[in-house]
PyMOL Python script that loads the backbone (N, CA, C, O; Angstrom):
from pymol import cmd

cmd.read_pdbstr("""\
ATOM      1  N   MET A   1     167.271 -67.391 -81.098  1.00  0.00           N
ATOM      2  CA  MET A   1     168.928 -67.462 -81.322  1.00  0.00           C
ATOM      3  C   MET A   1     169.737 -66.788 -81.390  1.00  0.00           C
ATOM      4  O   MET A   1     170.733 -66.782 -80.666  1.00  0.00           O
ATOM      5  N   MET A   2     169.452 -65.948 -82.422  1.00  0.00           N
ATOM      6  CA  MET A   2     170.172 -64.919 -83.095  1.00  0.00           C
ATOM      7  C   MET A   2     170.224 -63.768 -81.638  1.00  0.00           C
ATOM      8  O   MET A   2     171.201 -63.174 -81.179  1.00  0.00           O
ATOM      9  N   ALA A   3     168.927 -63.757 -81.222  1.00  0.00           N
ATOM     10  CA  ALA A   3     169.204 -62.298 -80.246  1.00  0.00           C
ATOM     11  C   ALA A   3     169.937 -62.659 -79.195  1.00  0.00           C
ATOM     12  O   ALA A   3     170.603 -61.718 -78.763  1.00  0.00           O
ATOM     13  N   VAL A   4     170.098 -63.871 -78.498  1.00  0.00           N
ATOM     14  CA  VAL A   4     170.949 -64.388 -77.669  1.00  0.00           C
ATOM     15  C   VAL A   4     172.346 -64.219 -78.234  1.00  0.00           C
ATOM     16  O   VAL A   4     173.055 -63.506 -77.524  1.00  0.00           O
ATOM     17  N   LEU A   5     172.864 -64.641 -79.213  1.00  0.00           N
ATOM     18  CA  LEU A   5     174.276 -64.401 -79.785  1.00  0.00           C
ATOM     19  C   LEU A   5     174.708 -62.960 -79.646  1.00  0.00           C
ATOM     20  O   LEU A   5     175.751 -62.690 -79.051  1.00  0.00           O
ATOM     21  N   ILE A   6     173.887 -61.962 -80.209  1.00  0.00           N
ATOM     22  CA  ILE A   6     173.704 -60.556 -80.190  1.00  0.00           C
ATOM     23  C   ILE A   6     174.009 -59.817 -79.040  1.00  0.00           C
ATOM     24  O   ILE A   6     174.871 -58.969 -78.809  1.00  0.00           O
ATOM     25  N   GLY A   7     172.822 -60.487 -78.144  1.00  0.00           N
ATOM     26  CA  GLY A   7     173.292 -59.703 -76.537  1.00  0.00           C
ATOM     27  C   GLY A   7     174.462 -60.291 -75.946  1.00  0.00           C
ATOM     28  O   GLY A   7     174.968 -59.732 -74.973  1.00  0.00           O
ATOM     29  N   LEU A   8     175.119 -61.698 -76.564  1.00  0.00           N
ATOM     30  CA  LEU A   8     176.255 -61.929 -75.747  1.00  0.00           C
ATOM     31  C   LEU A   8     177.210 -61.185 -76.721  1.00  0.00           C
ATOM     32  O   LEU A   8     178.099 -60.716 -76.011  1.00  0.00           O
ATOM     33  N   GLY A   9     177.344 -60.992 -77.495  1.00  0.00           N
ATOM     34  CA  GLY A   9     178.224 -60.023 -78.103  1.00  0.00           C
ATOM     35  C   GLY A   9     178.325 -58.592 -77.514  1.00  0.00           C
ATOM     36  O   GLY A   9     179.429 -58.133 -77.221  1.00  0.00           O
ATOM     37  N   ILE A  10     177.426 -58.032 -77.375  1.00  0.00           N
ATOM     38  CA  ILE A  10     177.131 -56.550 -76.895  1.00  0.00           C
ATOM     39  C   ILE A  10     177.782 -56.983 -75.747  1.00  0.00           C
ATOM     40  O   ILE A  10     178.963 -56.670 -75.590  1.00  0.00           O
ATOM     41  N   GLY A  11     177.104 -57.761 -74.789  1.00  0.00           N
ATOM     42  CA  GLY A  11     178.009 -57.888 -73.107  1.00  0.00           C
ATOM     43  C   GLY A  11     179.166 -58.069 -73.399  1.00  0.00           C
ATOM     44  O   GLY A  11     179.848 -57.253 -72.780  1.00  0.00           O
ATOM     45  N   TRP A  12     179.950 -58.905 -74.208  1.00  0.00           N
ATOM     46  CA  TRP A  12     181.341 -58.911 -74.343  1.00  0.00           C
ATOM     47  C   TRP A  12     181.948 -57.847 -74.580  1.00  0.00           C
ATOM     48  O   TRP A  12     182.889 -57.471 -73.882  1.00  0.00           O
ATOM     49  N   VAL A  13     181.521 -57.222 -75.561  1.00  0.00           N
ATOM     50  CA  VAL A  13     182.164 -55.801 -75.790  1.00  0.00           C
ATOM     51  C   VAL A  13     182.343 -54.632 -74.624  1.00  0.00           C
ATOM     52  O   VAL A  13     183.422 -54.058 -74.475  1.00  0.00           O
ATOM     53  N   GLY A  14     181.096 -54.316 -73.758  1.00  0.00           N
ATOM     54  CA  GLY A  14     180.689 -53.781 -73.110  1.00  0.00           C
ATOM     55  C   GLY A  14     181.848 -54.076 -71.546  1.00  0.00           C
ATOM     56  O   GLY A  14     182.398 -53.347 -70.721  1.00  0.00           O
ATOM     57  N   PHE A  15     181.773 -55.370 -71.774  1.00  0.00           N
ATOM     58  CA  PHE A  15     182.802 -55.741 -70.255  1.00  0.00           C
ATOM     59  C   PHE A  15     183.984 -55.485 -71.007  1.00  0.00           C
ATOM     60  O   PHE A  15     184.791 -54.740 -70.451  1.00  0.00           O
ATOM     61  N   ARG A  16     184.302 -55.945 -72.200  1.00  0.00           N
ATOM     62  CA  ARG A  16     186.227 -55.183 -72.375  1.00  0.00           C
ATOM     63  C   ARG A  16     186.159 -53.937 -72.104  1.00  0.00           C
ATOM     64  O   ARG A  16     187.045 -53.536 -71.348  1.00  0.00           O
ATOM     65  N   ALA A  17     185.322 -53.096 -72.504  1.00  0.00           N
ATOM     66  CA  ALA A  17     185.619 -51.670 -72.434  1.00  0.00           C
ATOM     67  C   ALA A  17     185.350 -51.294 -71.119  1.00  0.00           C
ATOM     68  O   ALA A  17     185.600 -50.147 -70.748  1.00  0.00           O
ATOM     69  N   LEU A  18     184.875 -52.119 -70.379  1.00  0.00           N
ATOM     70  CA  LEU A  18     184.984 -51.547 -68.609  1.00  0.00           C
ATOM     71  C   LEU A  18     186.249 -51.751 -68.061  1.00  0.00           C
ATOM     72  O   LEU A  18     186.941 -50.996 -67.377  1.00  0.00           O
ATOM     73  N   ARG A  19     186.505 -53.214 -68.577  1.00  0.00           N
ATOM     74  CA  ARG A  19     188.087 -53.669 -67.852  1.00  0.00           C
ATOM     75  C   ARG A  19     189.060 -52.514 -68.547  1.00  0.00           C
ATOM     76  O   ARG A  19     189.690 -51.895 -67.689  1.00  0.00           O
ATOM     77  N   ALA A  20     189.269 -52.175 -69.635  1.00  0.00           N
ATOM     78  CA  ALA A  20     190.101 -51.424 -70.424  1.00  0.00           C
ATOM     79  C   ALA A  20     190.158 -49.773 -69.435  1.00  0.00           C
ATOM     80  O   ALA A  20     191.142 -49.211 -68.953  1.00  0.00           O
ATOM     81  N   VAL A  21     188.740 -49.375 -69.411  1.00  0.00           N
ATOM     82  CA  VAL A  21     188.707 -48.409 -68.695  1.00  0.00           C
ATOM     83  C   VAL A  21     189.211 -48.289 -66.993  1.00  0.00           C
ATOM     84  O   VAL A  21     189.841 -47.354 -66.499  1.00  0.00           O
ATOM     85  N   GLY A  22     188.798 -49.344 -66.405  1.00  0.00           N
ATOM     86  CA  GLY A  22     189.502 -49.556 -65.097  1.00  0.00           C
ATOM     87  C   GLY A  22     190.976 -49.824 -64.697  1.00  0.00           C
ATOM     88  O   GLY A  22     191.572 -49.556 -63.654  1.00  0.00           O
ATOM     89  N   ALA A  23     191.437 -50.509 -65.978  1.00  0.00           N
ATOM     90  CA  ALA A  23     193.040 -50.795 -66.171  1.00  0.00           C
ATOM     91  C   ALA A  23     193.664 -49.178 -66.184  1.00  0.00           C
ATOM     92  O   ALA A  23     194.723 -48.887 -65.628  1.00  0.00           O
ATOM     93  N   ALA A  24     192.939 -48.349 -66.807  1.00  0.00           N
ATOM     94  CA  ALA A  24     193.685 -47.075 -67.616  1.00  0.00           C
ATOM     95  C   ALA A  24     193.488 -46.294 -65.962  1.00  0.00           C
ATOM     96  O   ALA A  24     194.401 -45.564 -65.577  1.00  0.00           O
ATOM     97  N   SER A  25     192.386 -46.491 -65.157  1.00  0.00           N
ATOM     98  CA  SER A  25     192.454 -45.341 -63.979  1.00  0.00           C
ATOM     99  C   SER A  25     193.511 -46.320 -62.925  1.00  0.00           C
ATOM    100  O   SER A  25     194.324 -45.656 -62.281  1.00  0.00           O
ATOM    101  N   ILE A  26     193.535 -47.542 -62.759  1.00  0.00           N
ATOM    102  CA  ILE A  26     194.395 -48.129 -61.983  1.00  0.00           C
ATOM    103  C   ILE A  26     195.865 -47.559 -62.243  1.00  0.00           C
ATOM    104  O   ILE A  26     196.527 -47.134 -61.296  1.00  0.00           O
ATOM    105  N   ARG A  27     196.302 -47.560 -63.394  1.00  0.00           N
ATOM    106  CA  ARG A  27     197.901 -47.085 -64.032  1.00  0.00           C
ATOM    107  C   ARG A  27     197.805 -45.811 -63.962  1.00  0.00           C
ATOM    108  O   ARG A  27     198.920 -45.334 -63.750  1.00  0.00           O
ATOM    109  N   ASP A  28     196.860 -44.893 -64.052  1.00  0.00           N
ATOM    110  CA  ASP A  28     196.972 -43.412 -63.691  1.00  0.00           C
ATOM    111  C   ASP A  28     197.600 -42.746 -62.356  1.00  0.00           C
ATOM    112  O   ASP A  28     198.270 -41.723 -62.215  1.00  0.00           O
ATOM    113  N   ARG A  29     197.017 -43.948 -61.198  1.00  0.00           N
ATOM    114  CA  ARG A  29     197.149 -43.781 -60.090  1.00  0.00           C
ATOM    115  C   ARG A  29     198.618 -44.024 -59.583  1.00  0.00           C
ATOM    116  O   ARG A  29     198.960 -43.525 -58.511  1.00  0.00           O
ATOM    117  N   VAL A  30     199.183 -44.510 -60.063  1.00  0.00           N
ATOM    118  CA  VAL A  30     200.800 -44.866 -59.713  1.00  0.00           C
ATOM    119  C   VAL A  30     201.680 -44.038 -59.625  1.00  0.00           C
ATOM    120  O   VAL A  30     202.152 -43.760 -60.728  1.00  0.00           O
ATOM    121  N   ARG A  31     202.318 -43.273 -58.423  1.00  0.00           N
ATOM    122  CA  ARG A  31     203.048 -42.325 -58.169  1.00  0.00           C
ATOM    123  C   ARG A  31     204.175 -42.370 -59.350  1.00  0.00           C
ATOM    124  O   ARG A  31     204.722 -43.393 -59.762  1.00  0.00           O
ATOM    125  N   PRO A  32     204.440 -40.811 -59.882  1.00  0.00           N
ATOM    126  CA  PRO A  32     205.413 -40.659 -60.609  1.00  0.00           C
ATOM    127  C   PRO A  32     206.818 -40.973 -59.870  1.00  0.00           C
ATOM    128  O   PRO A  32     207.056 -40.877 -58.666  1.00  0.00           O
ATOM    129  N   GLU A  33     207.492 -41.285 -60.680  1.00  0.00           N
ATOM    130  CA  GLU A  33     209.149 -41.492 -60.094  1.00  0.00           C
ATOM    131  C   GLU A  33     209.846 -40.484 -59.886  1.00  0.00           C
ATOM    132  O   GLU A  33     210.861 -40.545 -59.191  1.00  0.00           O
ATOM    133  N   ASN A  34     209.380 -39.263 -60.512  1.00  0.00           N
ATOM    134  CA  ASN A  34     210.106 -38.176 -60.223  1.00  0.00           C
ATOM    135  C   ASN A  34     209.403 -37.444 -59.161  1.00  0.00           C
ATOM    136  O   ASN A  34     209.626 -36.234 -59.111  1.00  0.00           O
ATOM    137  N   SER A  35     208.678 -37.898 -58.391  1.00  0.00           N
ATOM    138  CA  SER A  35     208.007 -37.056 -57.111  1.00  0.00           C
ATOM    139  C   SER A  35     209.214 -37.017 -56.009  1.00  0.00           C
ATOM    140  O   SER A  35     210.173 -37.732 -55.718  1.00  0.00           O
ATOM    141  N   GLU A  36     208.650 -35.809 -55.563  1.00  0.00           N
ATOM    142  CA  GLU A  36     209.719 -35.255 -54.654  1.00  0.00           C
ATOM    143  C   GLU A  36     209.139 -34.915 -53.115  1.00  0.00           C
ATOM    144  O   GLU A  36     208.085 -34.281 -53.065  1.00  0.00           O
ATOM    145  N   ASP A  37     209.758 -35.293 -51.913  1.00  0.00           N
ATOM    146  CA  ASP A  37     209.169 -35.112 -50.999  1.00  0.00           C
ATOM    147  C   ASP A  37     209.572 -33.678 -50.399  1.00  0.00           C
ATOM    148  O   ASP A  37     210.583 -32.976 -50.428  1.00  0.00           O
ATOM    149  N   VAL A  38     208.266 -33.583 -49.830  1.00  0.00           N
ATOM    150  CA  VAL A  38     207.998 -31.564 -49.695  1.00  0.00           C
ATOM    151  C   VAL A  38     207.266 -31.709 -48.362  1.00  0.00           C
ATOM    152  O   VAL A  38     206.791 -30.594 -48.148  1.00  0.00           O
ATOM    153  N   ALA A  39     206.883 -32.668 -47.190  1.00  0.00           N
ATOM    154  CA  ALA A  39     206.379 -32.446 -46.176  1.00  0.00           C
ATOM    155  C   ALA A  39     206.926 -31.541 -45.478  1.00  0.00           C
ATOM    156  O   ALA A  39     206.110 -30.739 -45.022  1.00  0.00           O
ATOM    157  N   ASP A  40     208.249 -31.305 -45.148  1.00  0.00           N
ATOM    158  CA  ASP A  40     209.327 -30.235 -44.309  1.00  0.00           C
ATOM    159  C   ASP A  40     209.048 -28.920 -44.666  1.00  0.00           C
ATOM    160  O   ASP A  40     209.401 -28.023 -43.900  1.00  0.00           O
ATOM    161  N   LEU A  41     208.284 -28.573 -46.042  1.00  0.00           N
ATOM    162  CA  LEU A  41     208.019 -27.394 -46.700  1.00  0.00           C
ATOM    163  C   LEU A  41     206.501 -26.746 -45.904  1.00  0.00           C
ATOM    164  O   LEU A  41     206.240 -25.582 -46.210  1.00  0.00           O
ATOM    165  N   SER A  42     205.856 -27.210 -45.254  1.00  0.00           N
ATOM    166  CA  SER A  42     204.413 -26.954 -44.433  1.00  0.00           C
ATOM    167  C   SER A  42     203.829 -26.367 -45.976  1.00  0.00           C
ATOM    168  O   SER A  42     203.581 -25.162 -45.989  1.00  0.00           O
ATOM    169  N   VAL A  43     203.653 -26.937 -46.938  1.00  0.00           N
ATOM    170  CA  VAL A  43     202.626 -26.177 -48.148  1.00  0.00           C
ATOM    171  C   VAL A  43     201.204 -27.206 -47.736  1.00  0.00           C
ATOM    172  O   VAL A  43     201.313 -28.370 -47.351  1.00  0.00           O
ATOM    173  N   PHE A  44     199.848 -26.448 -47.926  1.00  0.00           N
ATOM    174  CA  PHE A  44     198.586 -26.658 -47.790  1.00  0.00           C
ATOM    175  C   PHE A  44     198.021 -26.319 -49.051  1.00  0.00           C
ATOM    176  O   PHE A  44     198.492 -25.459 -49.795  1.00  0.00           O
ATOM    177  N   PHE A  45     196.906 -27.071 -49.310  1.00  0.00           N
ATOM    178  CA  PHE A  45     195.860 -26.279 -50.140  1.00  0.00           C
ATOM    179  C   PHE A  45     194.956 -26.247 -48.946  1.00  0.00           C
ATOM    180  O   PHE A  45     195.035 -26.879 -47.893  1.00  0.00           O
ATOM    181  N   VAL A  46     193.970 -25.255 -49.405  1.00  0.00           N
ATOM    182  CA  VAL A  46     193.363 -24.827 -48.750  1.00  0.00           C
ATOM    183  C   VAL A  46     191.523 -24.182 -49.214  1.00  0.00           C
ATOM    184  O   VAL A  46     191.274 -23.114 -49.772  1.00  0.00           O
ATOM    185  N   CYS A  47     190.606 -25.133 -48.802  1.00  0.00           N
ATOM    186  CA  CYS A  47     189.449 -24.441 -49.549  1.00  0.00           C
ATOM    187  C   CYS A  47     188.841 -23.170 -48.851  1.00  0.00           C
ATOM    188  O   CYS A  47     188.278 -23.203 -47.757  1.00  0.00           O
ATOM    189  N   ARG A  48     189.007 -22.149 -49.548  1.00  0.00           N
ATOM    190  CA  ARG A  48     188.513 -20.662 -49.301  1.00  0.00           C
ATOM    191  C   ARG A  48     186.534 -20.736 -48.845  1.00  0.00           C
ATOM    192  O   ARG A  48     185.906 -19.779 -48.392  1.00  0.00           O
ATOM    193  N   GLU A  49     186.025 -21.959 -49.106  1.00  0.00           N
ATOM    194  CA  GLU A  49     184.523 -21.834 -49.033  1.00  0.00           C
ATOM    195  C   GLU A  49     184.266 -22.377 -47.739  1.00  0.00           C
ATOM    196  O   GLU A  49     183.568 -21.793 -46.911  1.00  0.00           O
ATOM    197  N   CYS A  50     184.971 -23.797 -47.490  1.00  0.00           N
ATOM    198  CA  CYS A  50     184.601 -24.288 -45.950  1.00  0.00           C
ATOM    199  C   CYS A  50     185.652 -24.489 -44.997  1.00  0.00           C
ATOM    200  O   CYS A  50     185.456 -24.451 -43.783  1.00  0.00           O
ATOM    201  N   GLY A  51     186.906 -24.729 -45.596  1.00  0.00           N
ATOM    202  CA  GLY A  51     188.328 -24.260 -44.838  1.00  0.00           C
ATOM    203  C   GLY A  51     188.969 -25.885 -44.616  1.00  0.00           C
ATOM    204  O   GLY A  51     189.888 -26.072 -43.819  1.00  0.00           O
ATOM    205  N   THR A  52     188.437 -26.878 -45.324  1.00  0.00           N
ATOM    206  CA  THR A  52     189.385 -27.766 -45.910  1.00  0.00           C
ATOM    207  C   THR A  52     190.453 -27.645 -46.327  1.00  0.00           C
ATOM    208  O   THR A  52     190.792 -27.010 -47.326  1.00  0.00           O
ATOM    209  N   GLU A  53     191.294 -28.417 -45.394  1.00  0.00           N
ATOM    210  CA  GLU A  53     192.963 -28.287 -45.861  1.00  0.00           C
ATOM    211  C   GLU A  53     193.471 -29.825 -46.218  1.00  0.00           C
ATOM    212  O   GLU A  53     193.049 -30.891 -45.769  1.00  0.00           O
ATOM    213  N   PHE A  54     194.552 -29.560 -47.207  1.00  0.00           N
ATOM    214  CA  PHE A  54     195.174 -30.997 -47.438  1.00  0.00           C
ATOM    215  C   PHE A  54     196.664 -30.618 -47.566  1.00  0.00           C
ATOM    216  O   PHE A  54     196.963 -29.702 -48.332  1.00  0.00           O
ATOM    217  N   GLN A  55     197.743 -31.352 -46.771  1.00  0.00           N
ATOM    218  CA  GLN A  55     198.877 -30.925 -47.055  1.00  0.00           C
ATOM    219  C   GLN A  55     199.377 -31.562 -47.878  1.00  0.00           C
ATOM    220  O   GLN A  55     199.209 -32.774 -48.013  1.00  0.00           O
ATOM    221  N   VAL A  56     200.056 -30.876 -48.547  1.00  0.00           N
ATOM    222  CA  VAL A  56     201.224 -31.346 -49.827  1.00  0.00           C
ATOM    223  C   VAL A  56     202.480 -31.960 -49.321  1.00  0.00           C
ATOM    224  O   VAL A  56     203.433 -31.279 -48.944  1.00  0.00           O
ATOM    225  N   THR A  57     202.460 -33.432 -49.321  1.00  0.00           N
ATOM    226  CA  THR A  57     203.977 -34.405 -48.958  1.00  0.00           C
ATOM    227  C   THR A  57     204.553 -34.724 -49.835  1.00  0.00           C
ATOM    228  O   THR A  57     205.781 -34.743 -49.753  1.00  0.00           O
ATOM    229  N   ARG A  58     203.896 -35.106 -51.034  1.00  0.00           N
ATOM    230  CA  ARG A  58     205.089 -35.525 -52.297  1.00  0.00           C
ATOM    231  C   ARG A  58     204.363 -34.538 -53.336  1.00  0.00           C
ATOM    232  O   ARG A  58     203.166 -34.267 -53.431  1.00  0.00           O
ATOM    233  N   LEU A  59     205.675 -33.997 -54.230  1.00  0.00           N
ATOM    234  CA  LEU A  59     205.575 -33.263 -55.263  1.00  0.00           C
ATOM    235  C   LEU A  59     205.788 -33.712 -56.688  1.00  0.00           C
ATOM    236  O   LEU A  59     206.936 -33.546 -57.101  1.00  0.00           O
ATOM    237  N   GLY A  60     204.924 -34.246 -57.521  1.00  0.00           N
ATOM    238  CA  GLY A  60     205.234 -34.364 -58.745  1.00  0.00           C
ATOM    239  C   GLY A  60     204.463 -33.654 -59.737  1.00  0.00           C
ATOM    240  O   GLY A  60     204.905 -32.535 -59.997  1.00  0.00           O
ATOM    241  N   GLU A  61     203.378 -34.030 -60.388  1.00  0.00           N
ATOM    242  CA  GLU A  61     203.280 -32.889 -61.452  1.00  0.00           C
ATOM    243  C   GLU A  61     201.914 -31.892 -60.760  1.00  0.00           C
ATOM    244  O   GLU A  61     200.943 -32.518 -60.336  1.00  0.00           O
ATOM    245  N   VAL A  62     201.910 -30.740 -60.700  1.00  0.00           N
ATOM    246  CA  VAL A  62     200.811 -29.710 -59.791  1.00  0.00           C
ATOM    247  C   VAL A  62     199.772 -29.944 -60.438  1.00  0.00           C
ATOM    248  O   VAL A  62     199.729 -29.710 -61.646  1.00  0.00           O
ATOM    249  N   GLN A  63     198.651 -30.488 -59.715  1.00  0.00           N
ATOM    250  CA  GLN A  63     197.503 -29.910 -60.201  1.00  0.00           C
ATOM    251  C   GLN A  63     196.486 -29.730 -58.684  1.00  0.00           C
ATOM    252  O   GLN A  63     196.366 -30.526 -57.753  1.00  0.00           O
ATOM    253  N   VAL A  64     195.933 -28.548 -58.859  1.00  0.00           N
ATOM    254  CA  VAL A  64     195.048 -27.894 -57.892  1.00  0.00           C
ATOM    255  C   VAL A  64     194.062 -28.366 -57.608  1.00  0.00           C
ATOM    256  O   VAL A  64     193.194 -28.275 -58.476  1.00  0.00           O
ATOM    257  N   PRO A  65     193.692 -29.060 -56.363  1.00  0.00           N
ATOM    258  CA  PRO A  65     192.215 -30.073 -56.101  1.00  0.00           C
ATOM    259  C   PRO A  65     191.144 -29.172 -56.234  1.00  0.00           C
ATOM    260  O   PRO A  65     191.498 -27.994 -56.274  1.00  0.00           O
ATOM    261  N   ARG A  66     190.163 -29.346 -56.299  1.00  0.00           N
ATOM    262  CA  ARG A  66     188.650 -28.463 -56.427  1.00  0.00           C
ATOM    263  C   ARG A  66     188.092 -29.181 -55.035  1.00  0.00           C
ATOM    264  O   ARG A  66     188.186 -30.346 -54.648  1.00  0.00           O
ATOM    265  N   HIS A  67     187.636 -28.319 -54.597  1.00  0.00           N
ATOM    266  CA  HIS A  67     186.603 -28.634 -53.148  1.00  0.00           C
ATOM    267  C   HIS A  67     185.648 -27.755 -53.203  1.00  0.00           C
ATOM    268  O   HIS A  67     185.892 -26.626 -53.628  1.00  0.00           O
ATOM    269  N   CYS A  68     184.458 -28.094 -52.806  1.00  0.00           N
ATOM    270  CA  CYS A  68     183.269 -27.321 -53.104  1.00  0.00           C
ATOM    271  C   CYS A  68     183.086 -26.530 -54.659  1.00  0.00           C
ATOM    272  O   CYS A  68     182.818 -25.341 -54.829  1.00  0.00           O
ATOM    273  N   GLY A  69     183.262 -27.327 -55.462  1.00  0.00           N
ATOM    274  CA  GLY A  69     183.583 -26.678 -56.686  1.00  0.00           C
ATOM    275  C   GLY A  69     184.417 -25.518 -57.231  1.00  0.00           C
ATOM    276  O   GLY A  69     184.520 -25.117 -58.391  1.00  0.00           O
ATOM    277  N   GLU A  70     184.999 -25.070 -56.077  1.00  0.00           N
ATOM    278  CA  GLU A  70     186.055 -24.126 -56.568  1.00  0.00           C
ATOM    279  C   GLU A  70     187.450 -24.512 -56.312  1.00  0.00           C
ATOM    280  O   GLU A  70     187.551 -25.318 -55.387  1.00  0.00           O
ATOM    281  N   PRO A  71     188.538 -24.172 -56.862  1.00  0.00           N
ATOM    282  CA  PRO A  71     190.166 -24.223 -57.025  1.00  0.00           C
ATOM    283  C   PRO A  71     190.285 -23.990 -55.479  1.00  0.00           C
ATOM    284  O   PRO A  71     189.546 -23.192 -54.901  1.00  0.00           O
ATOM    285  N   MET A  72     191.199 -24.685 -54.867  1.00  0.00           N
ATOM    286  CA  MET A  72     191.943 -24.659 -53.605  1.00  0.00           C
ATOM    287  C   MET A  72     192.874 -23.609 -53.658  1.00  0.00           C
ATOM    288  O   MET A  72     193.407 -23.515 -54.764  1.00  0.00           O
ATOM    289  N   ALA A  73     193.280 -22.706 -52.738  1.00  0.00           N
ATOM    290  CA  ALA A  73     194.611 -21.670 -52.397  1.00  0.00           C
ATOM    291  C   ALA A  73     195.660 -22.649 -52.172  1.00  0.00           C
ATOM    292  O   ALA A  73     195.389 -23.757 -51.709  1.00  0.00           O
ATOM    293  N   VAL A  74     196.751 -22.328 -52.452  1.00  0.00           N
ATOM    294  CA  VAL A  74     198.144 -22.441 -51.982  1.00  0.00           C
ATOM    295  C   VAL A  74     198.583 -21.846 -50.850  1.00  0.00           C
ATOM    296  O   VAL A  74     198.840 -20.649 -50.979  1.00  0.00           O
ATOM    297  N   VAL A  75     198.787 -22.438 -49.511  1.00  0.00           N
ATOM    298  CA  VAL A  75     199.432 -21.708 -48.390  1.00  0.00           C
ATOM    299  C   VAL A  75     200.668 -22.245 -47.995  1.00  0.00           C
ATOM    300  O   VAL A  75     200.910 -23.450 -47.915  1.00  0.00           O
ATOM    301  N   GLN A  76     201.475 -21.294 -47.740  1.00  0.00           N
ATOM    302  CA  GLN A  76     202.743 -21.908 -46.785  1.00  0.00           C
ATOM    303  C   GLN A  76     202.685 -21.370 -45.808  1.00  0.00           C
ATOM    304  O   GLN A  76     202.368 -20.181 -45.757  1.00  0.00           O
ATOM    305  N   ARG A  77     203.008 -22.162 -44.628  1.00  0.00           N
ATOM    306  CA  ARG A  77     203.188 -21.650 -43.203  1.00  0.00           C
ATOM    307  C   ARG A  77     204.344 -22.005 -42.795  1.00  0.00           C
ATOM    308  O   ARG A  77     205.010 -22.955 -43.207  1.00  0.00           O
ATOM    309  N   PRO A  78     204.665 -21.086 -41.798  1.00  0.00           N
ATOM    310  CA  PRO A  78     206.219 -21.522 -40.885  1.00  0.00           C
ATOM    311  C   PRO A  78     206.086 -23.063 -40.301  1.00  0.00           C
ATOM    312  O   PRO A  78     205.164 -23.595 -39.681  1.00  0.00           O
ATOM    313  N   ALA A  79     207.302 -23.548 -40.718  1.00  0.00           N
ATOM    314  CA  ALA A  79     207.392 -24.978 -40.407  1.00  0.00           C
ATOM    315  C   ALA A  79     207.334 -24.875 -38.711  1.00  0.00           C
ATOM    316  O   ALA A  79     207.846 -24.024 -37.983  1.00  0.00           O
ATOM    317  N   THR A  80     206.523 -26.054 -38.361  1.00  0.00           N
ATOM    318  CA  THR A  80     206.795 -25.950 -36.862  1.00  0.00           C
ATOM    319  C   THR A  80     208.095 -26.387 -35.945  1.00  0.00           C
ATOM    320  O   THR A  80     208.316 -27.564 -36.228  1.00  0.00           O
ATOM    321  N   GLY A  81     208.772 -26.059 -35.247  1.00  0.00           N
ATOM    322  CA  GLY A  81     209.627 -26.810 -34.628  1.00  0.00           C
ATOM    323  C   GLY A  81     211.347 -26.618 -35.411  1.00  0.00           C
ATOM    324  O   GLY A  81     212.364 -27.310 -35.356  1.00  0.00           O
ATOM    325  N   GLN A  82     211.029 -25.439 -36.046  1.00  0.00           N
ATOM    326  CA  GLN A  82     212.424 -25.072 -36.521  1.00  0.00           C
ATOM    327  C   GLN A  82     212.518 -23.581 -35.976  1.00  0.00           C
ATOM    328  O   GLN A  82     211.471 -23.002 -35.688  1.00  0.00           O
ATOM    329  N   ASP A  83     214.001 -22.812 -35.794  1.00  0.00           N
ATOM    330  CA  ASP A  83     214.747 -21.991 -35.521  1.00  0.00           C
ATOM    331  C   ASP A  83     214.508 -20.881 -36.810  1.00  0.00           C
ATOM    332  O   ASP A  83     214.579 -21.388 -37.929  1.00  0.00           O
ATOM    333  N   PRO A  84     214.267 -19.601 -36.751  1.00  0.00           N
ATOM    334  CA  PRO A  84     214.053 -18.609 -37.501  1.00  0.00           C
ATOM    335  C   PRO A  84     215.431 -18.380 -38.639  1.00  0.00           C
ATOM    336  O   PRO A  84     215.411 -17.459 -39.456  1.00  0.00           O
TER     337      PRO A  84
END
""", "prot")
cmd.dss("prot")
cmd.show_as("cartoon", "prot")
cmd.util.cbc("prot")
cmd.orient("prot")
């Protein structure tokens, strides 16, 4: 009987810990209110290893993503459809 109560206690603590971690990760995904739309600047993160590209469309806190284990390079290209 005591083993069942201890097992339930450990399970309850573990479940609560997992819920707290899940709630924190959802809270971190919320878009910052001070983010800025930069899609018209044609800025990309490019992986030098395999060529994967991510276009930057909103800018908040800058964190350079990693792909293939290496940080990606920031590349700005001329915007298409604009006169020089």
